[in-house]
All heavy atoms as an XYZ file, in Angstrom:
874
protein
N     110.877    113.799     98.485
C     110.993    114.325     99.810
C     110.593    113.298    100.840
O     109.649    112.513    100.672
C     109.992    115.524     99.892
C     109.990    116.205    101.257
S     108.885    117.648    101.374
C     109.663    118.744    100.258
N     111.334    113.300    101.917
C     111.084    112.339    103.049
C     109.791    112.755    103.778
O     109.432    113.948    103.858
C     112.248    112.362    103.977
C     113.538    111.930    103.392
C     113.534    110.442    103.032
O     112.857    109.631    103.706
N     114.244    110.078    101.965
N     109.143    111.761    104.346
C     107.950    111.983    105.114
C     108.136    112.959    106.252
O     107.269    113.825    106.533
C     107.365    110.662    105.622
N     109.298    112.861    106.897
C     109.586    113.750    108.047
C     109.608    115.211    107.597
O     109.091    116.078    108.259
C     110.916    113.336    108.632
C     111.398    114.185    109.782
C     110.646    113.868    111.087
O     110.181    112.747    111.217
O     110.578    114.781    111.914
N     110.246    115.490    106.460
C     110.332    116.858    105.906
C     108.925    117.349    105.571
O     108.578    118.530    105.854
C     111.255    116.890    104.677
C     112.666    116.626    104.947
C     113.435    116.425    103.648
O     113.073    115.624    102.812
N     114.530    117.182    103.529
N     108.138    116.525    104.901
C     106.806    116.900    104.530
C     105.951    117.224    105.740
O     105.212    118.193    105.779
C     106.170    115.836    103.661
C     104.791    116.107    103.126
C     104.683    117.428    102.319
C     104.295    114.965    102.229
N     106.096    116.381    106.777
C     105.360    116.601    108.046
C     105.687    117.996    108.594
O     104.813    118.737    109.048
C     105.681    115.524    109.061
C     105.099    115.710    110.389
C     105.682    114.763    111.405
C     107.092    115.221    111.701
N     107.651    114.830    112.997
N     106.964    118.355    108.590
C     107.396    119.644    109.106
C     106.760    120.799    108.246
O     106.364    121.851    108.833
C     108.899    119.773    109.160
C     109.531    118.842    110.144
C     108.984    118.966    111.583
O     108.782    120.160    111.987
O     108.830    117.962    112.274
N     106.735    120.643    107.006
C     106.113    121.693    106.084
C     104.642    121.815    106.458
O     104.121    122.943    106.555
C     106.289    121.328    104.602
C     107.783    121.426    104.247
C     105.433    122.178    103.704
C     108.150    120.803    102.881
N     103.967    120.681    106.646
C     102.529    120.704    106.992
C     102.322    121.439    108.303
O     101.425    122.318    108.419
C     102.003    119.296    107.050
C     100.625    119.223    107.728
C     101.891    118.646    105.624
N     103.100    121.116    109.308
C     102.957    121.743    110.643
C     103.205    123.226    110.580
O     102.424    124.002    111.157
C     103.901    121.016    111.646
C     103.414    119.609    111.916
C     103.945    121.842    112.944
C     104.434    118.749    112.698
N     104.243    123.661    109.819
C     104.515    125.084    109.665
C     103.342    125.760    108.986
O     102.951    126.885    109.380
C     105.777    125.285    108.904
C     107.035    124.971    109.736
C     108.300    125.193    108.924
O     108.347    126.074    108.058
O     109.276    124.500    109.208
N     102.792    125.139    107.919
C     101.664    125.747    107.181
C     100.440    125.921    108.119
O      99.742    126.937    108.035
C     101.306    124.912    105.993
N     100.188    124.937    108.949
C      99.084    125.009    109.928
C      99.357    126.122    110.951
O      98.495    126.891    111.286
C      98.856    123.633    110.577
C      98.345    122.532    109.706
C      98.436    121.212    110.394
C      96.948    122.877    109.220
N     100.562    126.172    111.459
C     100.921    127.172    112.446
C     100.817    128.574    111.872
O     100.469    129.515    112.558
C     102.324    126.939    112.990
C     102.374    125.744    113.940
O     101.332    125.264    114.384
O     103.505    125.311    114.227
N     101.222    128.748    110.600
C     101.172    130.066    109.966
C      99.795    130.697    110.000
O      99.638    131.922    110.132
C     101.624    129.965    108.483
C     103.146    129.795    108.347
O     103.865    129.960    109.339
O     103.551    129.433    107.202
N      98.742    129.856    109.870
C      97.382    130.390    109.957
C      96.692    130.095    111.248
O      95.462    130.063    111.293
C      96.601    129.850    108.744
C      96.999    130.272    107.367
C      96.065    129.748    106.323
C      97.120    131.774    107.269
N      97.428    129.855    112.288
C      96.897    129.729    113.656
C      95.966    128.547    113.851
O      94.884    128.685    114.414
C      96.220    131.022    114.105
C      96.994    132.289    113.894
C      98.099    132.411    114.909
C      98.750    133.764    114.853
N     100.098    133.730    114.432
N      96.363    127.372    113.358
C      95.576    126.190    113.614
C      95.525    125.945    115.099
O      96.450    126.322    115.861
C      96.198    124.995    112.934
N      94.445    125.339    115.566
C      94.247    125.080    116.983
C      94.540    123.601    117.312
O      94.075    122.717    116.567
C      92.817    125.410    117.401
C      92.559    125.135    118.881
C      92.475    126.850    117.056
N      95.347    123.394    118.380
C      95.549    122.037    118.907
C      96.047    121.051    117.839
O      95.448    120.004    117.620
C      94.269    121.523    119.550
C      94.441    120.332    120.416
O      95.569    120.018    120.826
N      93.378    119.604    120.662
N      97.120    121.383    117.217
C      97.748    120.528    116.217
C      98.395    119.320    116.893
O      99.228    119.517    117.814
C      98.762    121.257    115.344
O      98.060    122.376    114.722
C      99.339    120.367    114.264
N      98.074    118.126    116.435
C      98.641    116.904    116.948
C      99.238    116.091    115.770
O      98.650    115.958    114.741
C      97.576    116.046    117.634
C      98.109    114.672    118.043
C      96.984    116.761    118.857
N     100.474    115.602    115.990
C     101.150    114.777    114.990
C     101.344    113.392    115.589
O     101.822    113.256    116.702
C     102.510    115.376    114.606
O     102.329    116.710    114.186
C     103.146    114.577    113.524
N     100.970    112.369    114.802
C     101.052    111.003    115.294
C     101.923    110.147    114.311
O     101.636    110.175    113.113
C      99.691    110.390    115.443
C      98.768    111.098    116.376
S      97.143    110.372    116.497
C      97.498    108.999    117.553
N     102.920    109.499    114.865
C     103.673    108.578    114.058
C     102.961    107.257    114.065
O     102.810    106.615    115.073
C     105.063    108.433    114.680
C     105.989    107.489    113.869
O     105.502    106.669    113.052
O     107.231    107.610    114.021
N     102.424    106.861    112.906
C     101.601    105.646    112.879
C     102.236    104.522    112.053
O     101.601    103.588    111.570
C     100.178    105.944    112.245
C      99.386    106.844    113.187
C     100.265    106.569    110.863
N     103.565    104.643    111.913
C     104.309    103.612    111.127
C     104.144    102.206    111.714
O     104.134    101.247    110.963
C     105.803    103.937    111.022
O     106.298    104.159    112.325
C     106.024    105.199    110.175
N     103.970    102.087    113.000
C     103.768    100.766    113.593
C     102.330    100.209    113.525
O     102.091     99.097    113.836
N     101.427    101.096    113.076
C     100.010    100.703    113.032
C      99.506    100.424    111.593
O      98.544     99.719    111.435
C      99.133    101.815    113.600
C      99.425    102.157    115.058
C      98.577    103.312    115.530
C      99.106    100.902    115.963
N     100.187    101.026    110.578
C      99.713    100.857    109.213
C     100.843    101.023    108.241
O     101.865    101.693    108.522
C      98.579    101.880    108.922
O      98.141    101.680    107.546
C      99.096    103.310    109.064
N     100.675    100.411    107.044
C     101.652    100.556    105.974
C     101.213    101.671    105.025
O     101.949    102.020    104.071
C     101.833     99.259    105.167
C     102.450     98.146    106.014
O     103.161     98.506    106.950
O     102.174     96.984    105.756
N     100.037    102.219    105.245
C      99.446    103.166    104.317
C     100.102    104.581    104.435
O     100.271    105.252    103.474
C      97.940    103.262    104.572
C      97.282    104.328    103.659
C      97.273    101.926    104.353
N     100.460    104.960    105.650
C     101.060    106.291    105.865
C     102.064    106.198    107.028
O     102.022    105.257    107.784
C      99.971    107.315    106.173
C      99.216    107.051    107.468
S      97.803    108.133    107.634
C      96.620    106.960    108.372
N     102.882    107.255    107.118
C     103.834    107.330    108.184
C     103.371    108.286    109.322
O     103.544    108.030    110.525
C     105.189    107.812    107.714
C     105.833    106.802    106.792
O     105.529    105.590    106.860
O     106.714    107.223    105.979
N     102.767    109.388    108.904
C     102.326    110.419    109.864
C     100.882    110.802    109.636
O     100.443    110.961    108.493
C     103.205    111.667    109.807
C     104.615    111.378    110.192
C     105.626    111.254    109.272
C     104.971    111.317    111.525
C     106.915    111.009    109.621
C     106.284    111.076    111.925
C     107.271    110.926    110.973
O     108.550    110.694    111.345
N     100.205    111.049    110.734
C      98.830    111.556    110.732
C      98.901    112.917    111.486
O      99.427    112.987    112.608
C      97.924    110.614    111.495
C      96.487    110.850    111.548
C      95.890    110.795    110.121
C      95.787    109.807    112.395
N      98.484    113.974    110.806
C      98.461    115.307    111.414
C      97.011    115.752    111.558
O      96.275    115.727    110.566
C      99.284    116.324    110.582
C      99.278    117.720    111.240
C     100.693    115.865    110.354
N      96.642    116.093    112.753
C      95.258    116.483    113.035
C      95.303    117.894    113.624
O      96.060    118.168    114.609
C      94.544    115.526    114.012
C      94.685    114.103    113.466
C      93.126    115.902    114.262
C      94.316    113.022    114.495
N      94.413    118.777    113.120
C      94.349    120.112    113.634
C      92.930    120.625    113.539
O      92.148    120.105    112.768
C      95.281    121.069    112.802
N      92.597    121.637    114.337
C      91.313    122.228    114.318
C      91.344    123.641    113.781
O      92.310    124.362    113.935
C      90.716    122.282    115.712
O      90.500    120.973    116.215
N      90.235    124.065    113.182
C      90.046    125.474    112.800
C      88.881    126.033    113.572
O      88.073    125.298    114.116
N      88.764    127.345    113.631
C      87.738    127.970    114.417
C      86.425    128.171    113.732
O      85.432    128.468    114.335
C      88.247    129.336    114.930
O      88.633    130.094    113.816
C      89.449    129.135    115.840
N      86.446    128.006    112.372
C      85.182    128.143    111.594
C      85.366    127.342    110.310
O      86.483    126.917    110.001
C      84.937    129.593    111.237
O      85.951    130.076    110.387
N      84.318    127.194    109.546
C      84.361    126.487    108.272
C      85.392    127.150    107.338
O      86.213    126.484    106.695
C      83.043    126.435    107.562
C      82.004    125.662    108.313
O      81.711    125.957    109.503
N      81.433    124.662    107.654
N      85.385    128.442    107.304
C      86.294    129.221    106.489
C      87.732    129.046    106.936
O      88.664    128.865    106.121
C      85.938    130.703    106.504
C      86.859    131.533    105.619
C      86.384    132.969    105.551
N      85.221    132.936    104.665
C      84.413    133.984    104.474
N      84.637    135.089    105.169
N      83.392    133.908    103.657
N      87.987    129.015    108.243
C      89.287    128.771    108.754
C      89.798    127.363    108.404
O      90.943    127.163    108.012
C      89.310    129.010    110.302
C      90.675    129.011    110.907
N      90.910    128.554    112.207
C      91.872    129.471    110.438
C      92.178    128.702    112.448
N      92.831    129.226    111.402
N      88.946    126.358    108.547
C      89.298    124.983    108.186
C      89.716    124.879    106.721
O      90.776    124.317    106.398
C      88.125    124.006    108.499
C      88.362    122.641    107.864
C      87.955    123.876    110.008
N      88.930    125.489    105.861
C      89.255    125.525    104.456
C      90.547    126.229    104.159
O      91.396    125.780    103.391
C      88.150    126.149    103.620
C      86.864    125.383    103.587
C      85.832    126.182    102.768
C      84.457    125.649    103.012
N      83.457    126.434    102.235
N      90.784    127.372    104.810
C      92.046    128.142    104.634
C      93.249    127.371    105.109
O      94.311    127.434    104.471
C      91.974    129.477    105.382
O      90.926    130.254    104.860
N      93.121    126.660    106.257
C      94.243    125.886    106.740
C      94.593    124.791    105.749
O      95.799    124.588    105.447
C      93.847    125.248    108.101
C      93.804    126.228    109.287
C      93.096    125.551    110.448
C      95.172    126.674    109.702
N      93.607    124.070    105.209
C      93.849    123.002    104.274
C      94.503    123.567    102.989
O      95.397    122.995    102.428
C      92.597    122.241    103.978
N      93.970    124.703    102.537
C      94.536    125.326    101.316
C      95.945    125.741    101.523
O      96.820    125.552    100.643
C      93.714    126.554    100.944
C      92.374    126.267    100.321
O      92.154    125.101     99.915
O      91.539    127.190    100.288
N      96.297    126.287    102.727
C      97.653    126.707    103.016
C      98.599    125.504    103.055
O      99.725    125.587    102.572
C      97.702    127.513    104.330
C      98.998    128.273    104.442
O      99.413    129.000    103.467
N      99.643    128.224    105.575
N      98.126    124.388    103.615
C      98.968    123.171    103.625
C      99.280    122.748    102.155
O     100.442    122.453    101.862
C      98.192    122.012    104.354
C      98.841    120.691    104.071
C      98.198    122.326    105.855
N      98.278    122.765    101.297
C      98.511    122.391     99.901
C      99.463    123.364     99.216
O     100.355    122.931     98.462
C      97.169    122.334     99.140
S      96.137    120.950     99.664
N      99.285    124.649     99.432
C     100.138    125.656     98.755
C     101.592    125.564     99.248
O     102.493    125.639     98.399
C      99.606    127.065     99.021
C      98.328    127.386     98.235
S      97.798    129.131     98.261
C      98.133    129.602     99.934
N     101.789    125.417    100.511
C     103.158    125.368    101.049
C     103.867    124.099    100.603
O     105.075    124.118    100.289
C     103.186    125.489    102.565
C     102.769    126.830    103.100
C     103.622    128.013    102.588
O     104.866    127.807    102.468
O     103.069    129.055    102.217
N     103.140    123.010    100.557
C     103.735    121.744    100.074
C     104.092    121.844     98.577
O     105.140    121.415     98.132
C     102.782    120.555    100.288
N     103.209    122.541     97.834
C     103.429    122.688     96.361
C     104.682    123.525     96.132
O     105.453    123.253     95.214
C     102.209    123.320     95.757
C     102.286    123.419     94.242
C     101.012    123.941     93.672
C     101.130    124.084     92.164
N      99.913    124.649     91.576
N     104.903    124.514     96.962
C     106.100    125.351     96.853
C     107.365    124.541     96.997
O     108.434    124.868     96.454
C     106.125    126.505     97.920
C     105.122    127.579     97.661
C     105.197    128.631     98.758
C     104.133    129.666     98.622
N     104.147    130.586     99.788
N     107.287    123.414     97.747
C     108.385    122.567     97.941
C     108.423    121.367     97.015
O     109.197    120.407     97.166
C     108.394    122.062     99.393
C     108.488    123.124    100.441
C     109.785    123.939    100.335
O     110.843    123.382    100.117
N     109.668    125.243    100.514
N     107.542    121.408     96.008
C     107.514    120.357     94.988
C     106.669    119.119     95.336
O     106.688    118.152     94.612
N     105.848    119.228     96.338
C     104.932    118.125     96.707
C     103.540    118.504     96.443
O     103.038    119.585     96.781
C     105.100    117.821     98.223
C     106.405    117.250     98.588
C     106.598    115.878     98.049
O     105.680    115.041     97.999
O     107.757    115.545     97.662
N     102.826    117.600     95.794
C     101.382    117.793     95.530
C     100.538    116.793     96.306
O     100.982    115.655     96.448
C     101.122    117.664     94.037
C     101.654    118.762     93.198
C     101.207    118.599     91.757
N     101.663    119.657     90.924
C     100.917    120.777     90.653
N      99.736    120.823     91.176
N     101.411    121.678     89.865
N      99.399    117.223     96.762
C      98.478    116.316     97.439
C      97.933    115.282     96.435
O      97.634    115.598     95.281
C      97.331    117.137     98.046
N      97.822    114.068     96.907
C      97.236    113.017     96.062
C      95.708    113.192     96.030
O      95.086    112.828     95.037
C      97.551    111.625     96.652
C      99.031    111.270     96.786
C      99.210    109.927     97.529
C      99.648    111.235     95.378
N      95.141    113.818     97.052
C      93.728    114.090     97.057
C      93.386    114.991     98.202
O      94.074    115.032     99.228
N      92.287    115.727     97.984
C      91.746    116.615     98.984
C      90.255    116.384     99.019
O      89.604    116.428     98.026
C      92.029    118.088     98.692
C      91.462    118.997     99.778
C      93.525    118.331     98.558
N      89.721    116.068    100.217
C      88.289    115.845    100.353
C      87.699    116.717    101.459
O      88.348    117.022    102.454
C      88.083    114.366    100.776
C      88.567    113.329     99.808
C      87.751    113.278     98.495
O      86.535    113.633     98.577
O      88.320    112.911     97.480
N      86.404    117.141    101.233
C      85.676    117.839    102.249
C      85.738    119.338    102.165
O      85.265    120.018    103.092
N      86.378    119.926    101.137
C      86.473    121.373    101.030
C      85.117    122.081    100.910
O      84.982    123.220    101.318
C      87.350    121.762     99.867
C      88.817    121.463    100.104
C      89.639    121.864     98.902
O      89.406    121.401     97.797
O      90.560    122.679     99.129
N      84.148    121.403    100.334
C      82.828    122.071    100.140
C      82.202    122.431    101.451
O      81.757    123.582    101.627
C      81.891    121.144     99.320
C      82.378    120.915     97.879
O      83.192    121.757     97.398
O      81.974    119.904     97.314
N      82.110    121.494    102.369
C      81.439    121.798    103.640
C      82.348    122.509    104.619
O      81.910    123.413    105.353
C      80.958    120.469    104.256
N      83.611    122.138    104.652
C      84.567    122.825    105.543
C      84.464    122.403    106.991
O      85.110    123.024    107.837
N      83.739    121.306    107.271
C      83.728    120.796    108.672
C      84.898    119.911    108.907
O      85.431    119.836    110.036
C      82.435    120.024    108.918
C      81.209    120.912    108.954
C      79.976    120.083    109.236
O      80.046    119.027    109.875
O      78.861    120.547    108.895
N      85.338    119.215    107.865
C      86.462    118.300    107.938
C      87.092    118.187    106.598
O      86.480    117.763    105.632
C      85.929    116.891    108.393
C      86.939    115.832    108.546
C      88.297    115.885    108.251
C      86.708    114.477    109.018
N      88.869    114.669    108.517
C      87.912    113.816    109.020
C      85.552    113.848    109.510
C      88.025    112.506    109.437
C      85.651    112.570    109.911
C      86.900    111.891    109.900
N      88.318    118.631    106.489
C      89.088    118.560    105.204
C      90.208    117.626    105.395
O      90.973    117.743    106.314
C      89.525    119.954    104.724
C      90.283    119.823    103.359
C      88.368    120.929    104.553
N      90.286    116.605    104.536
C      91.370    115.665    104.539
C      92.305    115.946    103.369
O      91.846    116.110    102.235
C      90.807    114.230    104.415
C      91.841    113.134    104.425
C      91.335    111.963    105.183
C      92.259    112.697    103.022
N      93.597    116.088    103.676
C      94.589    116.283    102.619
C      95.559    115.108    102.687
O      96.232    114.868    103.676
C      95.408    117.606    102.856
C      96.352    117.833    101.698
C      94.456    118.786    102.945
N      95.571    114.367    101.564
C      96.390    113.115    101.510
C      97.643    113.315    100.684
O      97.552    113.615     99.463
C      95.502    112.028    100.899
C      96.207    110.697    100.836
O      97.384    110.578    101.272
O      95.540    109.707    100.379
N      98.777    113.220    101.319
C     100.051    113.292    100.624
C     100.746    111.941    100.512
O     101.866    111.828    100.146
C     101.056    114.249    101.375
C     100.669    115.663    101.290
C     100.048    116.300    102.364
C     100.900    116.446    100.175
C      99.716    117.671    102.321
C     100.559    117.750    100.095
C      99.990    118.389    101.173
N      99.975    110.884    100.838
C     100.522    109.551    100.815
C     101.158    109.184    102.207
O     100.469    108.669    103.036
N     102.418    109.552    102.376
C     103.103    109.231    103.639
C     102.578    110.119    104.772
O     102.769    109.747    105.962
C     104.578    109.448    103.515
C     105.240    108.318    102.617
O     104.655    107.266    102.489
O     106.310    108.568    102.130
N     102.031    111.252    104.460
C     101.493    112.182    105.465
C     100.032    112.500    105.119
O      99.749    112.922    104.000
C     102.300    113.523    105.559
C     101.693    114.440    106.581
C     103.765    113.220    105.812
N      99.138    112.255    106.053
C      97.742    112.538    105.888
C      97.299    113.564    106.896
O      97.600    113.450    108.117
C      96.852    111.236    106.008
C      95.376    111.583    105.909
C      97.261    110.251    104.975
N      96.674    114.592    106.408
C      96.307    115.798    107.261
C      94.784    115.807    107.425
O      94.065    115.779    106.397
C      96.816    117.107    106.664
C      96.535    118.248    107.552
C      98.316    116.975    106.292
N      94.307    115.956    108.636
C      92.857    116.135    108.919
C      92.727    117.487    109.558
O      93.250    117.726    110.629
C      92.352    115.064    109.880
C      92.381    113.678    109.334
N      91.364    113.150    108.583
C      93.390    112.716    109.417
C      91.694    111.911    108.274
N      92.892    111.635    108.725
N      91.967    118.389    108.945
C      91.644    119.665    109.579
C      90.141    119.713    109.813
O      89.343    119.526    108.843
C      92.058    120.877    108.611
C      91.875    122.171    109.374
C      93.501    120.716    108.177
N      89.771    119.924    111.040
C      88.360    119.795    111.449
C      87.900    120.948    112.343
O      88.662    121.575    112.988
C      88.169    118.507    112.265
C      88.621    117.250    111.587
S      88.321    115.906    112.740
C      89.520    114.772    112.237
N      86.569    121.090    112.362
C      85.973    121.925    113.377
C      86.096    121.178    114.708
O      86.094    119.950    114.730
C      84.495    122.168    113.028
C      84.224    123.111    111.857
C      82.708    123.182    111.565
C      84.740    124.495    112.150
N      86.153    121.890    115.860
C      86.346    121.193    117.115
C      85.214    120.169    117.402
O      85.504    119.102    117.931
C      86.245    122.349    118.121
C      86.803    123.558    117.342
C      86.284    123.351    115.955
N      83.988    120.481    117.125
C      82.903    119.511    117.388
C      83.059    118.231    116.577
O      82.818    117.123    117.065
C      81.562    120.155    117.129
N      83.446    118.412    115.336
C      83.675    117.238    114.454
C      84.834    116.418    114.976
O      84.803    115.168    115.039
C      83.939    117.679    112.989
O      82.834    118.488    112.579
C      84.089    116.473    112.082
N      85.865    117.133    115.398
C      87.063    116.445    115.911
C      86.745    115.659    117.193
O      87.162    114.522    117.392
C      88.148    117.477    116.217
C      89.486    116.847    116.613
C      90.517    117.925    116.642
N      91.793    117.396    117.115
C      92.889    118.103    117.108
N      92.908    119.351    116.713
N      94.028    117.571    117.565
N      85.978    116.272    118.084
C      85.562    115.609    119.315
C      84.707    114.363    119.017
O      84.879    113.325    119.668
C      84.787    116.527    120.200
C      85.614    117.620    120.879
O      86.862    117.488    120.836
O      85.083    118.648    121.368
N      83.846    114.517    118.055
C      82.909    113.379    117.735
C      83.702    112.151    117.178
O      83.457    111.032    117.620
C      81.838    113.821    116.691
C      80.864    112.721    116.367
C      79.842    112.475    117.231
C      81.032    112.018    115.190
C      78.918    111.450    116.898
C      80.101    110.995    114.867
C      79.035    110.719    115.697
N      84.609    112.362    116.285
C      85.324    111.263    115.641
C      86.549    110.820    116.435
O      86.969    109.675    116.301
C      85.705    111.621    114.187
C      84.490    111.633    113.297
C      83.918    112.796    112.914
C      83.933    110.443    112.840
C      82.776    112.846    112.129
C      82.813    110.477    112.028
C      82.259    111.618    111.665
O      81.145    111.634    110.882
N      87.093    111.690    117.214
C      88.176    111.358    118.145
C      89.305    110.498    117.539
O      89.636    109.408    117.985
C      87.583    110.706    119.403
C      88.605    110.733    120.596
O      89.620    111.437    120.500
O      88.268    110.119    121.594
N      89.848    110.986    116.397
C      90.876    110.222    115.657
C      92.076    109.943    116.465
O      92.775    108.949    116.311
C      91.243    110.970    114.374
C      90.141    111.114    113.305
C      90.721    111.863    112.124
C      89.609    109.739    112.878
N      92.442    110.893    117.334
C      93.628    110.670    118.231
C      93.530    109.401    119.041
O      94.417    108.627    119.071
C      93.881    111.872    119.163
C      94.243    113.137    118.489
C      93.153    114.036    118.193
O      92.004    113.582    118.007
O      93.407    115.286    118.174
N      92.357    109.199    119.634
C      92.120    107.956    120.445
C      92.103    106.733    119.540
O      92.684    105.716    119.831
C      90.824    108.049    121.231
C      90.638    106.869    122.150
C      89.347    106.929    122.925
N      88.128    107.031    122.052
C      87.635    106.042    121.347
N      88.151    104.833    121.398
N      86.565    106.195    120.585
N      91.436    106.856    118.426
C      91.308    105.759    117.462
C      92.676    105.242    117.018
O      92.959    104.048    117.025
C      90.507    106.137    116.266
C      90.337    105.151    115.186
C      89.389    104.019    115.668
C      89.730    105.755    113.926
N      93.561    106.201    116.615
C      94.904    105.814    116.144
C      95.857    105.479    117.231
O      96.924    104.895    116.979
C      95.408    106.887    115.205
C      94.811    106.762    113.845
C      93.762    107.454    113.342
C      95.210    105.847    112.816
N      93.449    107.040    112.057
C      94.364    106.075    111.729
C      96.199    104.892    112.689
C      94.468    105.333    110.503
C      96.350    104.183    111.520
C      95.435    104.389    110.485
N      95.611    105.908    118.463
C      96.494    105.569    119.556
C      96.320    104.198    120.132
O      97.235    103.630    120.727
C      96.280    106.609    120.689
N      95.172    103.578    119.847
C      94.885    102.238    120.347
C      95.730    101.226    119.610
O      95.750    101.215    118.397
C      93.410    101.879    120.239
C      92.533    102.683    121.145
C      91.088    102.338    121.037
O      90.733    101.421    120.256
O      90.277    102.966    121.728
N      96.398    100.368    120.407
C      97.184     99.295    119.801
C      96.240     98.134    119.569
O      95.371     97.859    120.397
C      98.304     98.907    120.790
C      99.311    100.006    121.019
C     100.068    100.360    119.745
O     100.385     99.512    118.912
N     100.337    101.602    119.522
N      96.466     97.391    118.480
C      95.620     96.186    118.229
C      95.869     95.144    119.336
O      96.973     95.020    119.843
C      96.092     95.684    116.875
C      97.250     96.486    116.497
C      97.419     97.643    117.444
N      94.799     94.502    119.709
C      94.883     93.441    120.752
C      95.341     92.147    120.053
O      94.936     91.822    118.983
C      93.531     93.274    121.392
C      93.070     94.511    122.185
C      91.835     94.225    122.943
C      91.276     95.386    123.726
N      91.790     96.661    123.526
N      96.200     91.386    120.715
C      96.632     90.131    120.148
C      95.461     89.133    120.065
O      94.577     89.138    120.903
C      97.724     89.604    121.151
C      97.649     90.460    122.326
C      96.833     91.661    121.996
N      95.520     88.326    118.995
C      94.441     87.348    118.805
C      94.588     86.222    119.786
O      95.707     85.801    120.113
C      94.516     86.803    117.340
C      94.149     87.827    116.314
C      94.154     87.244    114.932
O      93.990     86.010    114.787
O      94.327     88.017    114.008
N      93.476     85.743    120.263
C      93.481     84.653    121.245
C      93.677     83.319    120.477
O      93.149     83.173    119.399
C      92.134     84.596    121.997
N      94.420     82.414    121.073
C      94.672     81.118    120.448
C      93.577     80.135    120.741
O      92.995     80.058    121.673
C      96.031     80.538    120.897
C      97.151     81.361    120.329
O      97.006     81.957    119.259
O      98.207     81.422    120.988
């Protein structure tokens, strides 16, 4: 499955369970590790866990399995890694603190000669 298709499945799975403030970032120009970064918030620990679970279930229905899932125990920040698409589901306070959108939006500065 293409990264673009997987990204759409992830976004739909998040929307199905009412994820808050979902942001998708094309990071192909910044890293070779992944193509898309999807960041969303949940309203509680339980909601964060449910959102991540739904992403995994919907992708599995389409024949895609997550390479790894981290953070399900606490539910403040769950990372779901599909390789080309990496999903971060967080509580709003955690999201504000780490500010991944700003981190990944910054372009590297050219080295001085």
